[in-house]
C-alpha positions in Angstrom: 3.2 -6.2 -21.0 1.5 -5.0 -18.4 0.1 -7.2 -15.5 -3.4 -5.9 -14.9 -4.5 -8.6 -12.5 -2.8 -10.3 -9.3 -3.7 -13.1 -6.6 -1.4 -13.7 -4.3 -0.5 -14.0 -0.6 1.6 -10.6 0.8 3.4 -11.0 4.3 5.0 -8.0 5.9 8.0 -8.0 8.4 9.6 -5.0 10.1 13.4 -5.4 9.9 16.3 -3.4 11.7 19.2 -2.9 9.8 21.1 -6.2 10.9 17.8 -8.4 10.1 17.9 -6.3 6.5 21.5 -7.3 6.0 21.0 -10.8 6.5 17.9 -11.3 4.7 19.9 -9.7 1.4 23.1 -12.2 2.3 21.1 -15.4 2.8 18.8 -14.7 -0.2 21.4 -14.1 -2.9 21.9 -17.4 -4.5 18.0 -17.6 -4.8 16.7 -14.2 -5.7 17.4 -11.1 -8.4 17.4 -7.7 -8.2 14.3 -6.3 -10.2 15.2 -5.1 -13.7 14.4 -1.5 -12.7 16.9 -1.5 -9.8 16.0 0.9 -6.9 12.9 3.5 -7.5 10.4 5.6 -5.7 6.8 4.8 -5.7 4.3 7.2 -5.2 0.5 6.6 -3.9 -2.6 8.4 -3.8 -5.2 6.6 -1.4 -9.0 7.3 -1.8 -11.2 7.5 1.1 -14.3 8.9 2.2 -15.0 11.9 4.1 -14.6 10.0 7.4 -11.8 7.7 6.5 -14.7 4.9 6.5 -12.2 2.7 4.3 -9.0 2.7 6.5 -10.9 2.9 9.9 -12.6 -0.6 8.6 -9.5 -2.0 6.9 -7.1 -1.2 10.7 -10.1 -3.6 12.5 -8.7 -6.2 10.4 -11.9 -7.7 9.0 -11.9 -10.8 7.0 -12.9 -8.9 3.8 -11.7 -5.1 3.1 -11.0 -3.2 0.1 -9.1 0.3 -0.8 -8.5 2.0 -4.1 -5.4 4.2 -5.0 -3.4 5.6 -7.7 0.0 4.9 -8.1 3.2 5.9 -10.1 6.7 5.3 -10.1 8.1 8.4 -9.3 6.9 11.7 -8.9 4.5 12.3 -11.9 3.6 14.5 -14.8 0.3 15.0 -16.7 1.6 12.6 -19.1 3.0 9.7 -16.8 2.0 6.5 -16.6 -0.1 5.8 -13.7 -1.9 2.7 -12.2 -5.4 3.1 -10.5 -5.7 0.0 -8.6 -8.5 -1.7 -6.5 -7.2 -3.9 -3.9 -9.2 -6.4 -2.2 -8.1 -9.2 0.6 -10.2 -12.0 1.4 -9.3 -14.5 3.7 -5.5 -13.4 3.6 -5.6 -13.7 0.0 -4.8 -10.4 -1.8 -6.7 -9.8 -4.9 -5.4 -6.5 -7.2 -6.9 -5.4 -10.4 -5.8 -2.2 -12.1 -5.8 0.0 -15.2 -3.2 2.4 -16.7 -3.9 5.5 -18.0 -1.7 9.0 -17.8 -1.9 10.7 -14.3 -3.9 13.7 -15.2 -6.2 11.2 -16.9 -6.7 9.4 -14.1 -7.2 12.3 -11.7 -10.2 13.5 -14.1 -11.7 9.6 -14.4 -12.0 9.3 -10.6 -13.0 12.8 -10.2 -16.1 11.8 -12.6 -15.0 14.4 -15.5 -14.3 11.8 -18.2 -15.4 8.2 -18.8 -12.6 5.3 -18.3 -13.2 2.1 -20.3 -15.5 -1.1 -21.2 -13.6 -3.4 -19.6 -14.3 -5.7 -16.2 -11.8 -3.8 -14.2 -13.0 -0.5 -15.1 -16.5 -1.6 -14.1 -15.3 -2.7 -10.6 -13.6 0.5 -10.1 -16.6 2.4 -10.9 -18.8 0.0 -8.5 -16.1 1.0 -5.8 -16.9 4.9 -6.8 -20.5 4.6 -6.9 -21.1 3.0 -3.5 -18.4 4.9 -1.6 -17.9 8.5 -3.4 -14.4 8.6 -2.0 -12.1 11.5 -2.8 -8.1 11.6 -2.5 -7.4 11.6 1.3 -3.5 11.1 1.4 -0.2 10.8 -1.0 1.9 7.9 0.4 5.2 7.4 -1.0 8.6 5.3 -0.4 11.9 4.2 -2.3 11.9 0.4 -3.1 14.5 -2.3 -3.7 12.8 -5.7 -5.1 13.7 -8.8 -5.9 12.2 -11.6 -7.8 12.8 -15.6 -7.8 15.8 -17.1 -10.3 13.7 -20.0 -10.7 10.2 -18.5 -9.8 9.6 -14.9 -10.7 6.3 -15.2 -9.0 8.0 -15.1 -5.9 9.0 -11.3 -4.8 10.6 -9.6 -2.2 10.7 -6.2 -1.5 12.0 -3.6 0.8 11.0 -0.5 1.5 12.3 2.6 3.2 12.1 6.3 3.7 8.0 5.9 4.5 6.8 9.4 4.2 3.2 10.8 3.6 1.2 14.1 3.5 -2.4 15.2 3.5 -1.9 18.2 1.4 -1.1 18.5 -2.2 -2.5 14.6 -2.5 -1.7 14.3 -6.4 1.1 12.2 -7.9 2.1 15.0 -10.0 2.9 17.6 -6.5 6.4 15.9 -5.8 7.3 13.0 -3.3 8.0 14.6 -0.3 6.3 14.2 3.0 6.3 13.2 6.4 8.0 10.3 8.2 6.2 7.3 8.9 8.5 4.5 9.9 10.4 5.1 13.2 14.2 5.3 13.5 15.8 3.3 10.8 13.3 0.3 10.3 12.8 -1.4 7.1 9.6 -2.4 5.8 10.1 -6.0 4.1 7.4 -7.4 2.0 7.1 -11.0 0.7 4.3 -12.0 -2.2 4.0 -15.3 -3.4 0.7 -17.3 -4.8 1.2 -20.3 -2.4 3.4 -21.5 0.5 7.1 -19.5 0.8 9.8 -21.8 -0.2 11.8 -23.7 2.6 14.7 -21.8 2.3 13.3 -18.4 2.7 11.4 -20.0 5.8 14.1 -21.1 7.3 16.1 -17.8 6.7 13.4 -15.8 8.4 13.4 -18.4 11.3 17.1 -18.3 12.1 17.2 -14.1 11.9 14.2 -14.1 14.8 12.1 -12.2 11.9 8.0 -12.6 12.2 5.5 -11.4 9.9 3.4 -8.4 11.4 0.2 -6.6 10.5 1.3 -3.2 8.7 -0.6 -0.8 6.5 1.3 2.4 5.0 -1.8 4.2 4.8 -3.0 2.9 8.2 0.3 3.8 9.8 0.2 7.5 8.1 -3.6 7.8 9.4 -3.1 7.1 13.0 0.0 9.1 13.2 -1.2 12.1 11.3 -4.7 12.1 10.3 -6.6 10.3 12.8 -5.6 13.3 15.5 -6.2 15.9 13.1 -9.3 14.9 11.8 -11.2 13.8 15.3 -13.1 16.5 15.7 -14.7 15.8 11.9 -15.4 12.7 12.7 -19.1 11.0 13.5 -20.3 11.6 17.1 -20.2 7.9 17.5 -16.8 7.8 16.5 -14.7 9.0 19.4 -11.1 7.3 18.5 -8.0 9.6 19.7 -4.7 8.1 18.2 -3.5 6.7 21.9 -6.8 4.6 21.9 -6.2 3.2 18.3 -2.8 2.9 18.9 -3.7 0.4 21.9 -6.3 -1.5 19.7 -9.2 0.4 21.6 -12.5 1.6 20.3 -14.3 4.2 22.2 -18.1 4.7 21.1 -19.8 7.3 22.3 
């Protein structure tokens, strides 16, 4: 069965190759590879014309939300796609999703066809009504995933070759894009309903690995979209890529 709701903590870490190898070796006794092995994940992020959702997210508020459509590998019209509404409140991530064909997902979010009569569809419909978002960025990456041997709710993933584009923002247009991570960095994510196990905390500490705030869409936005779209933002928002990366908001 496809899981449609999630409630968990998600921590992110940027690793170098040596740290990645150390974590892989240290967790062998506790984790098992995901049943699907290594795979590509493709996402289309929806946002307002002035990128209000990602700009708000990057300010690290107590509550934030976003909408994306996801497929595993580049999609065709009939490929399975997940329309996901993701919210984060006080450090806890809540994800709600529905499944449909990739072409149907586009038609649904464009308002060309109805979704369904479920609570999750109603939540997505309300989000679309409030923000009127449109596809703004395509983000893809290659994932290596693991689950806990005795605790399948514990998941550890490693993402490489993060890439994105602002043209052809469609899951059916291939999975190419501009690089997001610098050099040979690897993004590790730990996803768990509660506290992480002691063995994992010790493994991270021994290898000097500490959590960081990182958003794939946010990183792409700062590197590629912000500078190009600055001229179209409202006059009261005069962010530049350099100012934003320094954590400075310049309000005219």
